[in-house]
C-alpha positions in Angstrom: 44.2 -5.2 20.7 47.0 -4.9 17.9 46.9 -8.5 15.8 43.3 -9.3 16.9 40.8 -9.3 13.8 37.6 -7.4 14.3 35.1 -8.4 12.4 33.4 -5.0 11.1 29.4 -5.2 10.9 27.5 -3.2 8.9 23.3 -2.2 10.0 21.2 -3.3 6.7 18.5 -2.0 8.0 15.5 -3.5 10.9 18.6 -4.3 13.2 19.7 -7.1 10.1 24.0 -6.8 10.2 26.1 -8.1 7.3 30.4 -9.2 7.7 31.7 -5.4 6.0 34.4 -7.4 4.8 32.6 -10.0 2.9 31.1 -7.6 1.3 31.6 -8.1 -2.6 29.1 -5.2 -4.0 26.3 -2.7 -3.3 23.6 -2.2 -5.9 20.6 -0.9 -6.7 18.2 -3.6 -8.0 16.5 -1.9 -11.1 18.3 -3.5 -13.7 17.9 -6.5 -15.2 21.4 -8.2 -15.1 20.5 -7.6 -11.2 17.4 -9.1 -11.6 19.1 -12.2 -13.3 21.1 -12.3 -10.1 18.4 -12.3 -7.6 16.3 -14.9 -9.5 19.9 -17.5 -9.7 20.3 -17.0 -6.1 16.8 -17.6 -5.0 16.8 -20.7 -7.6 19.9 -21.9 -5.5 19.1 -21.2 -2.5 21.6 -18.6 -1.7 19.5 -15.7 -1.6 18.9 -13.8 1.9 16.0 -11.5 1.8 16.3 -8.8 5.0 13.9 -6.2 3.5 10.4 -7.4 5.9 8.1 -7.5 3.0 9.3 -3.2 2.1 10.1 -2.9 -1.0 13.8 -4.0 -1.9 16.4 -0.8 -2.5 19.6 -2.8 -2.5 21.2 -6.0 -3.6 24.4 -6.6 -1.2 26.6 -9.5 -3.0 28.9 -11.2 -0.5 31.9 -13.3 -1.4 30.2 -16.2 -0.6 28.0 -16.0 -3.1 25.2 -15.0 -0.9 22.8 -11.9 -2.2 21.1 -10.0 0.3 18.3 -8.1 -0.3 18.0 -5.1 1.8 14.7 -2.4 2.1 17.2 0.6 2.5 19.5 3.0 -0.5 22.6 1.6 -1.5 24.0 4.6 -0.6 22.9 4.2 2.8 24.3 0.7 3.6 27.7 2.3 1.5 27.4 5.5 4.0 27.5 3.1 6.8 30.7 0.9 5.6 32.6 4.0 5.2 31.4 5.5 8.8 32.3 1.9 10.3 36.1 2.3 8.5 36.1 6.4 10.1 35.5 5.4 13.6 37.5 2.0 13.7 40.5 4.7 12.6 39.9 7.2 15.2 39.9 4.1 18.0 43.2 3.4 17.0 44.3 6.7 16.7 43.4 6.7 20.9 
């Protein structure tokens, strides 16, 4: 399927998916600047809370300006991102 662009989705927990190609950064929510980003996103109506009431462990900033909260660790999200790329490369080799 050369020439066709596939949308790669990354599981961010609880069956929620985000488009891998639209992620700018995946960070921990601990620092004051990140807390400000979360509050600004909440105020502007672009915050997506995908934690299902659990503690926020990762903050995902999208190229659309949306900010997504996830209950899984940033490293876990990043590993899923990398694994998704590796699986795609294997499929292209077949």
